[in-house]
C-alpha positions in Angstrom: 0.1 0.1 -0.1 3.2 2.0 0.6 4.7 1.5 -2.7 1.6 2.3 -4.2 0.3 5.4 -2.6 4.5 6.6 -3.3 4.2 6.2 -7.3 0.5 7.9 -6.9 2.4 11.0 -4.6 4.8 10.9 -7.2 2.5 10.5 -10.3 0.6 14.2 -9.0 4.2 16.0 -7.9 4.8 15.0 -12.2 1.5 17.8 -12.5 3.2 19.8 -10.5 5.8 23.0 -11.3 7.1 26.2 -9.8 7.5 27.9 -13.2 3.6 27.9 -13.7 1.4 29.8 -11.9 -0.1 29.2 -8.5 -4.2 28.7 -8.8 -2.7 26.2 -12.0 -1.1 24.6 -9.7 -3.5 24.3 -7.3 -6.1 23.6 -9.1 -4.0 21.0 -10.8 -3.3 19.0 -7.7 -7.0 19.5 -6.7 -8.2 18.2 -9.8 -6.6 15.1 -9.1 -7.1 14.6 -4.9 -10.5 14.5 -6.8 -9.9 12.1 -8.9 -8.1 9.5 -6.2 -11.7 10.0 -4.5 -10.1 11.7 -1.5 -12.3 12.0 0.7 -14.1 16.3 0.9 -10.5 17.4 -1.4 -12.5 20.6 -1.3 -12.4 21.2 2.3 -10.4 23.6 3.6 -9.3 24.9 6.9 -10.2 29.0 7.2 -8.8 30.5 10.1 -9.4 33.8 11.3 -8.4 36.7 14.2 -11.5 36.4 16.5 -13.2 39.6 17.9 -10.5 39.1 20.9 -7.8 38.6 18.9 -7.4 35.1 19.6 -6.8 33.0 16.2 -9.8 30.8 15.8 -10.2 27.6 13.1 -12.6 25.8 11.2 -13.4 24.0 7.8 -15.0 25.3 4.9 -15.6 24.2 1.6 -13.9 25.8 -1.3 -16.4 26.4 -4.0 -14.1 27.6 -7.2 -12.3 30.5 -8.0 -14.4 34.1 -8.3 -13.1 37.4 -9.4 -9.3 35.4 -8.4 -10.3 34.6 -5.0 -11.0 30.9 -3.9 -14.7 31.1 -2.4 -16.6 30.0 0.0 -20.1 30.5 1.5 -21.4 30.5 4.9 -24.2 33.3 7.3 -22.8 36.7 7.8 -23.6 37.1 11.0 -22.0 34.0 12.3 -18.9 34.1 14.2 -16.1 33.7 11.0 -18.0 36.1 9.2 -17.9 39.2 12.5 -14.7 38.1 12.2 -13.5 38.6 8.8 -15.2 41.8 9.1 -13.0 43.2 11.7 -9.6 42.1 10.5 -10.2 40.4 6.4 -6.7 39.3 6.5 -7.2 35.1 6.1 -5.0 31.6 6.1 -6.9 29.0 4.0 -5.0 25.5 4.5 -6.3 22.3 2.3 -3.9 18.7 4.2 -4.7 15.5 2.2 -2.9 13.3 4.2 -3.3 10.2 2.4 -0.8 11.6 -0.4 1.1 13.8 2.3 0.2 17.2 0.6 -0.5 20.3 2.3 -1.8 24.3 0.1 -1.6 27.2 2.7 -2.8 30.1 1.5 -3.0 33.6 2.7 -5.2 37.1 1.7 -8.1 39.0 1.7 -10.7 38.4 2.5 -14.5 40.3 1.1 -17.9 39.5 0.2 -18.9 38.2 -3.4 -21.2 40.3 -4.8 -25.2 39.5 -4.3 -25.7 38.4 -7.1 -22.4 35.7 -7.3 -24.1 34.5 -3.6 -27.9 34.0 -4.7 -26.2 31.9 -8.3 -24.6 29.7 -5.6 -27.6 29.4 -3.9 -30.1 28.0 -6.2 -27.2 25.5 -6.6 -27.7 23.7 -3.5 -29.3 20.7 -2.4 -33.2 22.6 -1.4 -31.8 20.4 2.6 -28.8 22.8 2.9 -31.3 26.0 1.7 -33.9 25.6 4.5 -30.8 25.2 7.3 -29.6 28.1 5.4 -32.9 29.9 6.9 -33.7 28.3 10.0 -29.7 28.4 10.9 -29.2 31.4 13.7 -25.4 30.6 13.5 -23.0 30.4 15.8 -26.3 32.2 18.4 -26.7 29.5 21.6 -29.4 26.8 21.0 -31.2 25.6 24.2 -31.7 21.7 22.8 -31.6 20.6 18.3 -35.3 20.3 19.1 -35.3 23.8 18.8 -34.1 23.9 15.3 -35.7 20.9 13.6 -38.7 22.7 14.8 -37.6 26.1 13.3 -36.1 23.7 9.7 -40.1 22.1 10.0 -41.1 25.5 10.0 -38.8 27.2 7.0 -40.0 24.0 5.1 -43.5 24.0 5.7 -43.4 28.2 4.4 -41.5 27.6 1.5 -43.6 24.3 0.8 -44.2 24.4 -3.4 -42.3 27.1 -3.9 -38.4 28.1 -4.7 -36.1 29.5 -1.5 -34.5 32.2 -1.8 -31.1 33.3 -0.7 -31.2 34.6 3.2 -31.0 38.1 3.1 -27.8 37.3 6.0 -26.9 34.7 3.9 -23.4 34.8 0.5 -19.7 33.9 -0.1 -16.5 35.0 0.5 -13.6 35.1 -1.7 -9.9 35.4 -0.3 -7.4 37.1 -2.7 -4.4 35.1 -2.4 -0.5 37.2 -1.5 0.6 34.1 -1.1 0.9 30.2 -1.6 2.8 27.6 0.0 2.9 24.3 -1.5 4.6 21.1 0.9 4.8 17.8 -0.6 5.7 15.4 2.0 8.0 13.0 1.7 11.4 10.2 3.9 13.8 11.1 6.4 11.6 15.3 6.3 13.3 15.5 3.6 10.0 18.2 2.6 9.6 20.3 -0.1 8.2 23.8 0.3 7.6 26.1 -2.5 6.0 29.5 -1.5 5.1 31.7 -3.9 4.8 35.0 -2.4 2.6 38.1 -4.4 5.0 40.9 -5.7 2.9 42.6 -8.4 -0.3 42.6 -9.3 0.7 40.4 -12.4 4.0 38.5 -11.1 4.5 36.0 -7.7 8.0 36.1 -6.1 9.0 31.8 -5.9 10.9 30.3 -3.4 11.5 27.4 -1.3 12.1 27.2 2.4 14.0 24.5 4.7 11.0 22.0 5.5 
């Protein structure tokens, strides 16, 4: 099994070129992880700076490149959104343990347009659309029945009709200022390739010791 994984990593790493645009490297590696059916390959750790000055992290799902930024969608009244509105500098991390690969991204987050949020919302399963209306994200919940009751009320309200995007729900896009591609190797001879934004059109490229 280990030899098989090593061969897969070698094949995937062949897709990576330090000369390529970092977005293209990211998308190529993500496509390979998806093809290998890695569990939740688009799951990324989003780290923000809390209102108390402390870091806060959680998993969100990458939903595509929008206007040069990596997008995800959420409730604008939840904790992560309030932290982003207060301090928009965030970090993202994709980690595929089975492939010993990690992609770290840092940049500035901003809201998607209302049209972009509504366009994505229409693609969500109906149950998820109902959940977006029912959840008071990050607020205290008395018990699970309270949430279930709200869900049932929303389901009844929109029965037989299209569900609109909630006014307090939408997306963020993260415009990268740095990319780091990490490839695990034997004996800790890991490889770290870093891109730093040096201008609107160019990236500074360098490697780092693991």
